[in-house]
C-alpha positions in Angstrom: 93.5 17.8 -50.8 94.3 14.8 -47.8 93.8 15.4 -43.9 95.2 12.9 -41.5 92.6 12.5 -38.9 93.7 11.6 -35.2 91.7 9.0 -33.5 90.6 10.0 -29.8 92.2 7.5 -27.6 90.7 8.8 -24.1 88.0 11.0 -23.2 90.6 13.3 -21.9 91.1 13.9 -25.7 87.2 14.8 -26.0 88.7 18.7 -26.2 90.1 17.9 -29.6 87.9 17.5 -32.3 88.2 14.5 -34.7 89.9 16.7 -37.3 92.5 18.0 -35.0 91.0 21.2 -34.3 91.4 22.6 -30.5 88.0 23.4 -29.2 89.3 26.4 -27.3 90.8 28.0 -30.1 87.9 27.3 -32.3 85.5 29.5 -29.8 88.2 32.0 -28.9 88.0 32.6 -33.0 84.4 33.6 -32.5 82.9 30.2 -32.3 81.9 28.0 -35.3 78.6 28.3 -36.7 78.1 24.2 -36.4 78.8 23.0 -32.5 79.5 19.0 -32.2 78.6 18.1 -28.9 80.1 14.9 -27.5 78.1 12.9 -24.8 78.8 10.3 -22.6 75.8 7.9 -22.2 75.4 5.0 -20.3 78.5 6.0 -18.0 79.6 3.2 -15.2 81.2 3.4 -12.0 84.2 1.9 -13.8 84.3 4.8 -16.0 83.2 3.1 -19.5 80.7 4.7 -21.5 79.0 4.6 -25.3 80.2 7.9 -26.9 77.5 10.0 -29.3 77.5 13.0 -30.6 74.9 15.8 -31.7 75.2 18.7 -34.3 74.1 22.2 -32.7 73.2 24.7 -35.5 74.2 28.1 -34.1 73.1 31.6 -34.8 76.4 31.8 -36.6 74.8 30.9 -39.5 73.1 33.9 -39.9 75.5 36.3 -38.2 78.7 35.3 -39.7 77.7 35.4 -43.4 77.9 32.0 -44.1 74.0 31.8 -45.0 74.6 34.9 -47.7 78.1 33.3 -49.3 75.7 29.8 -50.3 73.4 29.4 -52.6 70.4 27.6 -51.5 71.5 24.2 -53.2 74.8 24.5 -51.7 73.4 25.0 -48.5 71.4 21.7 -48.9 74.4 19.9 -49.7 76.6 21.2 -46.4 73.4 20.5 -44.7 72.9 17.2 -45.6 77.2 16.2 -45.3 76.9 17.2 -41.9 73.8 14.7 -41.6 76.3 12.0 -41.5 78.1 12.5 -38.0 78.8 9.5 -36.1 78.8 8.7 -32.4 82.1 9.6 -32.3 82.0 12.9 -33.6 83.4 12.2 -37.5 81.8 13.1 -40.3 83.0 11.9 -43.7 80.6 10.3 -45.8 81.6 8.7 -49.1 80.2 9.7 -52.6 77.7 6.8 -52.8 76.4 7.6 -49.6 75.9 11.1 -50.4 74.5 9.9 -54.2 71.7 7.9 -52.4 70.7 10.4 -49.7 70.4 13.0 -52.8 68.9 10.1 -54.6 70.9 11.2 -57.9 73.2 9.9 -60.1 77.0 9.7 -58.8 78.2 12.3 -61.4 75.6 14.8 -60.2 76.7 14.3 -56.4 80.2 14.9 -57.3 79.5 17.6 -59.1 77.7 19.4 -56.0 80.1 18.3 -53.5 83.1 19.8 -55.5 81.3 22.9 -56.1 81.1 23.2 -52.1 84.3 22.5 -52.3 85.4 25.6 -54.3 83.3 27.7 -52.2 85.3 29.8 -49.8 84.4 31.3 -46.4 87.0 33.2 -44.2 89.5 32.4 -46.6 88.9 28.2 -46.3 86.8 25.9 -48.5 83.9 24.8 -46.6 84.5 21.5 -47.7 87.3 18.4 -48.6 88.1 15.4 -50.2 89.7 12.5 -47.9 91.7 10.5 -50.4 91.6 6.7 -49.6 93.9 4.0 -51.0 91.0 1.7 -51.9 90.0 4.6 -54.3 86.5 5.6 -51.7 87.1 8.9 -51.2 85.2 10.3 -48.6 84.1 14.0 -48.3 84.4 16.0 -44.9 83.2 19.4 -43.9 85.4 22.5 -43.6 87.4 22.5 -40.4 86.5 25.9 -39.4 82.4 25.0 -39.8 82.6 23.2 -36.2 83.7 23.5 -33.0 83.3 20.6 -30.5 82.4 20.9 -26.9 81.9 18.5 -24.2 78.2 17.7 -22.9 77.9 17.8 -19.0 78.4 14.4 -17.2 76.1 13.0 -15.3 76.9 10.8 -12.2 76.1 7.0 -13.0 73.5 5.7 -10.5 74.9 4.6 -7.4 73.9 1.1 -6.8 71.4 0.7 -3.6 73.6 -0.4 -0.4 73.6 -4.2 0.4 72.5 -5.3 3.2 74.1 -8.5 4.5 71.2 -11.3 5.4 71.8 -13.7 8.1 72.4 -17.7 8.3 68.8 -18.2 9.1 67.2 -15.9 6.7 69.6 -17.1 3.8 68.8 -20.9 4.6 64.7 -19.8 4.8 65.6 -17.9 1.4 67.4 -21.0 -0.3 64.4 -23.5 0.7 61.7 -21.0 -0.2 63.2 -20.3 -3.5 65.1 -23.6 -4.5 63.5 -26.5 -2.7 60.6 -28.4 -3.1 57.7 -30.2 -0.8 58.2 -34.5 -1.3 54.8 -34.3 -3.0 55.9 -32.3 -5.9 59.2 -34.2 -6.0 57.6 -37.2 -6.0 55.1 -36.1 -8.8 57.9 -35.1 -11.0 60.0 -38.3 -10.5 56.8 -40.4 -11.4 55.8 -38.4 -14.6 59.9 -38.7 -16.0 59.4 -42.4 -15.2 56.2 -42.7 -16.6 54.6 -43.6 -13.5 52.1 -40.7 -12.9 48.5 -40.4 -14.3 47.9 -37.9 -17.0 46.7 -34.5 -15.8 43.1 -34.6 -17.5 43.6 -30.9 -18.6 40.4 -29.3 -19.7 38.7 -31.5 -16.9 36.7 -29.8 -14.1 39.6 -30.0 -11.3 36.9 -32.5 -9.1 36.5 -35.0 -12.0 40.1 -34.9 -12.8 41.1 -35.6 -9.5 38.8 -38.6 -9.4 40.0 -40.0 -13.0 43.5 -39.8 -11.7 42.6 -41.9 -8.6 40.8 -44.4 -10.9 43.6 -44.5 -13.6 45.9 -45.3 -10.9 43.8 -48.0 -9.5 42.9 -49.6 -13.2 46.8 -49.5 -13.9 47.7 -51.0 -10.3 45.6 -54.1 -11.3 47.2 -54.5 -14.5 45.1 -52.8 -16.9 47.0 -51.4 -20.0 47.8 -47.3 -19.9 46.1 -46.9 -23.6 42.9 -49.1 -22.2 42.5 -47.5 -19.0 42.2 -43.9 -20.8 40.0 -45.6 -23.5 37.7 -46.8 -21.0 37.7 -43.2 -18.9 36.9 -41.5 -22.0 33.9 -43.6 -23.0 32.3 -44.5 -19.7 31.0 -42.2 -16.9 33.4 -41.6 -14.1 30.8 -42.5 -11.6 30.3 -46.3 -13.1 34.1 -46.7 -13.5 34.5 -45.8 -9.6 31.9 -48.4 -8.6 33.5 -51.2 -10.8 37.3 -50.3 -9.0 35.4 -50.3 -5.6 33.7 -53.7 -6.2 36.7 -55.2 -8.0 38.4 -56.9 -5.0 34.8 -59.1 -3.8 35.0 -60.4 -7.2 37.8 -62.8 -7.0 38.8 -62.5 -10.2 41.8 -64.4 -11.7 42.6 -61.7 -14.3 41.6 -58.5 -12.6 42.6 -56.2 -15.3 40.3 -58.2 -17.9 37.5 -58.4 -15.3 37.3 -54.9 -14.8 37.6 -53.9 -18.3 34.9 -56.1 -18.9 32.8 -55.3 -15.7 33.1 -51.5 -17.5 32.0 -52.1 -20.4 29.2 -54.6 -19.7 28.0 -52.5 -16.8 28.0 -55.4 -14.1 26.0 -55.9 -11.1 27.1 -55.6 -7.8 29.0 -58.8 -6.6 26.7 -61.5 -4.4 28.3 -60.9 -1.7 28.3 -57.4 -1.2 24.8 -57.6 -2.5 23.9 -60.3 0.5 25.8 -58.4 2.7 23.8 -54.9 2.0 20.5 -57.1 2.2 21.8 -58.2 5.9 22.6 -54.6 6.7 18.8 -53.2 5.6 16.9 -56.4 7.3 18.8 -55.3 10.6 18.3 -51.8 9.8 14.2 -52.7 9.6 14.2 -54.9 12.8 15.3 -52.0 14.7 13.1 -49.1 13.3 10.3 -50.2 15.4 12.5 -50.6 18.5 13.7 -47.1 18.3 10.0 -45.7 18.5 8.7 -47.5 21.0 12.3 -46.1 23.1 11.3 -42.6 21.7 7.8 -42.8 23.1 8.8 -43.9 26.3 11.2 -40.6 26.5 8.0 -38.6 25.2 5.6 -39.9 27.7 7.1 -38.8 31.1 7.3 -35.6 29.3 3.9 -35.1 28.0 2.6 -36.4 31.7 4.9 -33.7 33.2 3.2 -31.1 30.9 -0.4 -32.7 32.1 0.5 -31.7 36.2 2.0 -28.8 35.6 -1.6 -27.4 33.8 -3.5 -29.0 36.5 -1.9 -27.0 38.9 -1.7 -23.6 37.1 -5.8 -24.0 36.7 -6.1 -24.7 40.7 -4.2 -21.8 41.2 -6.7 -19.5 39.3 -9.5 -21.1 40.7 -8.2 -20.3 44.5 -7.6 -16.5 43.2 -10.9 -16.5 41.9 -12.6 -18.3 45.3 -10.5 -17.4 48.0 -11.3 -19.3 51.5 -13.3 -17.2 54.1 -11.6 -16.0 57.3 
């Protein structure tokens, strides 16, 4: 037995099931024991949707006599056949698919399916064979077993109204989202060109910033990058920074080599800087006594005024004790 099954071409044809049956005719006949509900998921405003279908087992399975007309094994075979329902509402599995689902051989699966075909309910067989030219036949449930219904349509969500922003708001948004500050742009350019100091990831932020400054100063005088990184890794940052600060006072012919040697050898402060420091210390020592004398002179009037105030208060107390005779 062969069924020519039309393919629905539009949502309006959902009132006709994939087997060509009319929904209204099925319902007028008293209703089928199984209902295929066609749904339209993810509906868009354009009318596009994703089809889906689900099988509903109704009370007609019990009240129509179908339950009594089947043996337990035949009823299991029928239910298994119906589980191959596709999103478009088709139900026609092949023999290999049914055999795999039953976990039996092809011969046993074919025997069970043909026994279901031989069972008639309401004068029609419960299943049919769909012969194919390639020999991979499919099995279909009887037309009178299924009714097809459309699920209530859900309106697609309406998009939020679009408010047009003003020119200034668009410019401000574009600047905030797409533009970058000058420092950030210069840093990116330096990184891409290989000019920027390393990030020193994992370091304390203050230490990383100090190392970046020292690295920049060391490479600016011609020191190779690898050597600068090696010195920063092996020596204390404070020692490196001191040698960098002292370098201009050394008048080195090769600043990079001299700086590396000074860091590794812990060179003392240059003579010129040391002489300047000693002179400043001497001036500070000479000015210290003069500042002390000036402080004493400033304090002296204040102490005299305090003594005079104390004497005046004492005279007032004596006058209160010995008032003059009238």
